[in-house]
C-alpha positions as CSV (number, residue, x, y, z in Angstrom):
1,M,35.1,136.8,74.9
2,Y,38.7,135.4,74.5
3,D,40.5,134.6,71.4
4,A,42.7,132.0,71.7
5,S,44.2,132.1,67.9
6,E,46.9,134.2,70.1
7,I,48.0,131.0,71.4
8,G,47.8,128.8,68.1
9,L,44.2,127.4,68.7
10,D,41.3,127.5,66.9
11,W,38.6,128.8,69.7
12,K,37.3,132.3,70.4
13,G,34.2,132.0,73.2
14,S,33.6,133.0,76.7
15,L,34.5,131.6,80.5
16,Q,31.1,129.3,80.4
17,T,32.2,128.0,76.4
18,L,35.7,127.0,77.6
19,S,34.9,123.2,77.8
20,S,34.9,122.9,73.8
21,A,38.6,124.6,73.8
22,P,40.0,121.0,74.5
23,Q,38.4,120.0,71.1
24,S,39.6,123.0,68.7
25,K,42.1,122.8,66.1
26,C,45.7,124.0,67.2
27,S,49.1,124.7,65.5
28,F,51.7,122.1,64.6
29,V,55.2,121.9,63.6
30,T,56.9,121.2,60.1
31,H,59.3,119.0,59.3
32,D,61.9,122.1,58.7
33,G,61.0,123.5,62.1
34,Y,58.2,125.5,61.4
35,L,55.4,126.5,63.7
36,K,52.0,126.6,61.9
37,D,48.8,127.8,62.9
38,Y,45.3,125.7,62.8
39,T,44.9,127.6,58.9
40,G,48.8,126.3,57.8
41,K,50.0,130.0,58.2
42,N,53.2,130.2,59.8
43,R,53.9,131.3,63.4
44,C,57.4,131.1,63.9
45,K,60.5,129.0,63.5
46,L,60.4,126.7,66.6
47,I,64.3,125.0,67.4
48,V,64.2,122.5,70.3
49,E,67.5,122.4,71.9
50,D,68.2,120.4,75.7
51,V,66.0,118.6,77.8
52,V,65.1,120.2,81.4
53,A,63.4,117.2,82.6
54,D,62.1,113.8,81.6
55,N,59.8,112.2,84.2
56,T,56.8,110.3,84.7
57,L,54.9,113.7,84.5
58,G,56.1,114.6,81.2
59,K,59.0,116.3,79.2
60,L,60.0,120.3,79.4
61,M,62.7,120.9,77.0
62,W,64.7,124.4,76.4
63,A,63.5,126.0,72.9
64,K,64.6,129.0,70.8
65,R,61.5,130.6,68.7
66,S,61.8,133.2,66.3
67,I,60.2,136.5,66.7
68,D,61.3,138.0,63.3
69,N,63.7,136.7,60.5
70,N,66.8,136.6,62.4
71,E,65.9,137.3,66.1
72,F,65.2,134.3,68.4
73,I,64.0,134.2,71.5
74,D,64.1,131.7,74.6
75,C,61.4,129.5,76.0
76,L,60.5,126.3,77.6
77,V,58.2,123.7,75.7
78,K,56.5,121.1,77.8
79,K,54.9,117.7,76.5
80,P,53.2,116.6,79.3
81,I,52.5,112.9,79.7
82,A,48.5,113.0,80.4
83,Q,48.2,114.3,77.0
84,N,44.1,114.1,77.4
85,N,44.7,117.1,79.4
86,T,47.7,119.2,77.4
87,K,45.3,122.1,75.9
88,Q,43.5,122.3,79.3
89,E,46.4,122.5,80.8
90,A,47.7,125.0,78.5
91,V,44.5,127.0,78.1
92,I,44.5,127.6,81.9
93,Q,47.9,128.9,82.1
94,W,46.9,131.0,79.2
95,L,44.1,132.7,80.8
96,C,45.7,133.1,84.4
97,H,48.3,134.8,82.8
98,K,46.2,137.2,80.8
99,S,43.8,137.9,84.0
100,L,47.2,138.7,86.1
101,V,48.5,141.2,83.4
102,D,45.3,142.9,84.2
103,H,46.1,143.4,87.2
104,G,49.6,144.4,87.0
105,L,50.7,140.7,88.0
106,G,52.0,139.5,84.9
107,N,55.3,138.3,86.3
108,H,53.4,135.9,89.0
109,C,53.1,133.6,86.3
110,P,54.8,132.4,82.9
111,R,52.8,133.6,79.8
112,V,51.9,130.7,77.2
113,H,52.9,131.2,73.9
114,D,51.9,128.3,71.3
115,I,49.9,125.2,71.8
116,F,50.7,122.5,68.8
117,I,51.2,119.3,67.5
118,N,54.8,117.7,67.3
119,S,55.4,114.2,66.0
120,K,51.5,113.7,67.2
121,A,51.9,114.7,70.1
122,I,50.5,118.0,71.8
123,W,53.2,120.4,73.3
124,F,53.3,124.0,74.8
125,S,55.6,126.4,74.8
126,M,55.6,129.2,77.4
127,E,58.0,132.0,78.4
128,P,61.3,130.7,80.3
129,V,61.8,131.8,84.0
130,Y,65.8,133.1,85.1
131,N,67.4,133.0,88.3
132,A,64.1,131.2,90.3
133,P,64.6,128.2,92.2
134,L,61.7,126.1,93.6
135,F,60.2,127.6,97.1
136,D,61.4,125.1,98.7
137,T,65.1,125.3,97.2
138,Y,65.0,128.8,98.1
139,L,64.0,128.6,101.7
140,K,67.2,126.5,102.0
141,T,69.3,129.4,100.8
142,L,68.4,131.6,103.8
143,P,70.8,132.8,105.9
144,G,69.3,131.5,109.1
145,W,67.4,128.5,107.7
146,G,67.3,125.4,110.3
147,T,67.1,127.9,113.1
148,K,64.2,129.4,114.7
149,Q,64.6,133.3,113.7
150,A,62.2,135.7,112.8
151,E,63.8,136.9,109.2
152,N,62.7,133.4,108.2
153,G,59.3,133.4,108.8
154,I,59.3,136.6,107.4
155,S,60.8,135.6,104.1
156,I,58.2,132.5,104.2
157,F,55.4,135.0,104.8
158,N,56.4,137.5,102.0
159,I,56.2,134.3,99.6
160,L,52.9,133.1,101.4
161,C,50.8,136.6,100.7
162,Q,52.1,137.5,97.2
163,I,50.9,133.7,96.0
164,A,46.9,134.6,98.2
165,T,47.2,137.7,96.3
166,C,47.7,136.1,92.8
167,C,44.8,133.2,94.0
168,L,42.4,136.3,94.7
169,V,42.7,137.8,91.5
170,L,42.2,134.3,89.7
171,E,39.4,133.0,92.0
172,R,37.6,136.3,91.8
173,T,38.4,136.9,87.7
174,I,38.5,133.4,86.3
175,G,37.2,131.1,88.9
176,F,40.7,129.6,89.2
177,N,42.0,126.7,91.5
178,H,45.3,125.2,91.3
179,R,44.7,122.1,92.9
180,D,48.3,121.0,93.3
181,L,49.8,124.2,95.0
182,K,52.7,122.8,96.8
183,P,56.5,124.7,97.7
184,D,57.8,122.9,94.5
185,N,55.2,124.5,92.5
186,I,56.3,128.1,93.2
187,L,59.4,129.6,92.0
188,V,60.7,132.6,93.8
189,K,62.8,135.0,91.3
190,T,65.6,136.1,93.4
191,D,66.6,138.8,91.0
192,D,63.1,140.2,90.4
193,V,63.2,141.9,94.4
194,K,60.5,144.7,95.0
195,L,57.5,145.9,96.5
196,H,54.1,143.6,94.9
197,C,51.2,145.7,94.8
198,L,47.3,145.2,94.1
199,K,44.7,147.6,93.4
200,W,41.7,146.3,93.0
201,K,39.2,148.6,91.3
202,D,38.3,151.2,93.5
203,E,38.0,148.7,96.5
204,F,41.4,148.2,98.6
205,E,44.9,148.1,97.9
206,I,47.7,145.2,98.5
207,T,50.9,146.2,99.4
208,I,53.6,143.6,99.9
209,A,57.0,144.0,101.1
210,K,59.8,144.2,99.0
211,S,60.7,140.8,98.5
212,P,61.9,138.4,95.5
213,T,59.0,137.6,93.1
214,A,56.7,134.7,93.7
215,V,55.7,132.5,90.2
216,L,53.1,130.0,89.6
217,I,54.1,127.3,87.6
218,D,52.9,123.6,87.0
219,F,49.0,124.0,86.0
220,G,48.2,120.3,84.8
221,F,45.5,119.9,88.3
222,S,44.2,123.1,87.3
223,C,40.5,124.0,87.0
224,L,38.3,127.1,86.3
225,G,34.6,127.1,87.3
226,P,31.7,129.6,88.6
227,G,32.0,127.2,92.1
228,K,30.2,124.5,90.9
229,A,31.0,121.9,88.0
230,P,34.3,123.1,86.4
231,W,34.2,125.4,83.5
232,I,37.5,123.6,82.3
233,Q,39.6,121.5,84.5
234,A,43.5,119.6,83.5
235,G,44.0,116.8,85.9
236,D,41.2,114.3,84.8
237,G,41.9,110.6,85.4
238,V,43.5,111.5,88.8
239,L,41.1,114.1,90.0
240,P,37.5,113.8,89.9
241,P,35.7,115.3,86.7
242,F,33.0,117.4,88.5
243,D,34.8,118.4,91.5
244,P,33.3,121.8,92.2
245,C,35.7,124.8,91.4
246,P,36.7,127.2,92.9
247,K,36.2,125.7,96.3
248,V,36.9,128.3,99.4
249,G,40.4,128.1,100.9
250,R,41.8,124.9,98.7
251,D,44.6,126.1,97.5
252,I,46.3,128.3,100.3
253,F,44.8,125.3,102.9
254,M,47.1,123.0,100.4
255,L,50.5,124.7,100.3
256,L,50.1,125.4,103.8
257,V,50.0,121.5,104.4
258,F,52.9,121.0,102.5
259,L,54.8,123.7,104.0
260,L,53.8,122.5,108.0
261,W,54.6,119.0,107.5
262,R,58.3,119.9,106.4
263,R,60.2,119.6,109.8
264,D,63.1,122.1,108.5
265,V,60.2,124.5,108.1
266,R,58.7,124.1,111.7
267,D,62.7,124.4,112.7
268,S,63.0,127.3,111.1
269,L,59.9,129.1,112.2
270,I,59.5,131.3,115.4
271,P,56.6,130.3,117.9
272,A,54.2,133.6,116.7
273,H,54.7,132.4,112.8
274,L,54.6,128.8,113.6
275,E,51.0,129.7,115.5
276,F,49.9,131.6,112.9
277,I,50.4,129.3,110.3
278,K,48.7,125.9,112.3
279,S,45.5,128.3,113.9
280,S,45.0,129.2,109.9
281,L,44.1,125.4,109.2
282,H,40.3,125.9,110.2
283,L,38.2,122.8,108.7
284,T,34.9,122.9,109.0
285,G,35.0,118.8,109.5
286,D,36.4,116.7,112.2
287,R,37.7,114.0,109.7
288,W,39.4,116.4,108.0
289,S,41.1,118.3,110.8
290,Q,42.2,114.7,112.1
291,M,43.9,114.1,109.0
292,V,45.9,117.5,108.7
293,H,47.6,116.0,112.1
294,L,48.3,112.5,111.2
295,G,52.2,113.1,110.7
296,R,51.7,111.6,107.0
297,N,53.1,113.2,103.9
298,P,50.4,115.4,102.5
299,I,51.1,113.6,99.2
300,D,49.1,110.5,100.5
301,W,46.0,112.2,101.0
302,I,45.8,115.4,100.7
303,Y,44.1,115.3,96.8
304,M,41.4,113.1,98.4
305,L,40.6,115.9,101.0
306,I,40.8,118.7,98.7
307,T,38.1,116.6,96.4
308,E,35.4,115.9,98.9
309,R,32.4,117.4,97.8
310,G,32.1,119.3,101.2
311,F,35.7,120.5,101.7
312,Q,36.3,123.9,102.1
313,C,38.3,126.5,104.6
314,P,37.0,129.6,105.3
315,A,39.9,130.9,107.4
316,L,42.0,130.4,103.9
317,N,39.9,132.3,101.6
318,P,42.6,134.3,100.0
319,W,41.0,137.7,101.2
320,V,40.3,136.7,104.4
321,W,43.5,135.2,105.2
322,L,45.2,138.3,103.5
323,Q,43.5,140.2,105.9
324,S,44.9,138.4,108.7
325,C,47.8,138.6,107.5
326,A,47.8,142.0,107.9
327,V,46.8,142.7,111.3
328,T,49.6,140.3,112.6
329,F,52.3,140.9,110.2
330,P,52.0,144.9,109.3
331,E,55.8,144.8,108.1
332,V,54.6,142.0,105.5
333,I,51.6,143.2,104.1
334,R,49.4,146.1,104.2
335,I,46.2,146.5,103.1
336,Q,44.2,149.8,102.4
337,S,40.1,150.0,101.8
338,G,39.1,153.3,101.5
339,S,40.3,155.6,103.9
340,N,41.1,152.6,106.1
341,T,44.5,150.6,106.6
342,V,44.1,147.1,107.7
343,S,45.9,146.8,111.4
344,N,46.0,146.1,114.8
345,A,45.0,149.6,115.2
């Protein structure tokens, strides 16, 4: 059972009853800058400051949020342009963060603080991520970027394996698909360099090499579901309303396609790393395989492809792909299952 009052939304329920969450009352901002919950009780003081981004997808702004009478913390507030999907996006991000926290991976997704109405528009606030360039920007800072060096591939696979591990947890716990997983929807927190570990029940343990921390962002197309019609989804009006969620391998497929399309990525990977990514893109339909090799920007065709009724990419099921990475790149990822370690041996 989930209780969304912690983010200022008047909703309690299970994953199966999430469809009622968008109709629930949320908090609101008063003229004097106080954030009150749906009952009128004060939640905090909210001071909206500078604009971070203002584009066709919406507005993102810096803000300060009081945690007691005299102390404020920084946060980001977001007003998506697709107002009919704002509550869905915020609820999905909130549940993703909760699920990742439960598995020791909470720093891979920003926490949602509040969903609220401000000047008749729906916004939500979240924790900021400092010192974290976009994934594609981070790649350009690598010392050997632009030349075929093994270190470039290792850096990419460190991030990819972190994201795949998050997808593994989120698919298994809440039926999550991001549906817009591309390099500019991943941040790389360069001041948080460490081993990344997941212990899944008593079944297996994943350890990813010491590396900067990958952070999932922008859940505006995301969905949660049981593998059939979603319980809740953002992206209505752009993506089909009854797109099954999750679909096998969809998110990792999108990420690898967007990476492989970039000339600077292809020019920076040694053949072994490049061929591994290419060989991972196994699809079940010949027409889909042909679309991958058209040489067109994926932005023009991939959303149609990943919402096809029969789309799946079994080789990119997060668990399958992580095991393949552990066998091929033991310097990046180690998987221990019971008394056995997944490796070439």
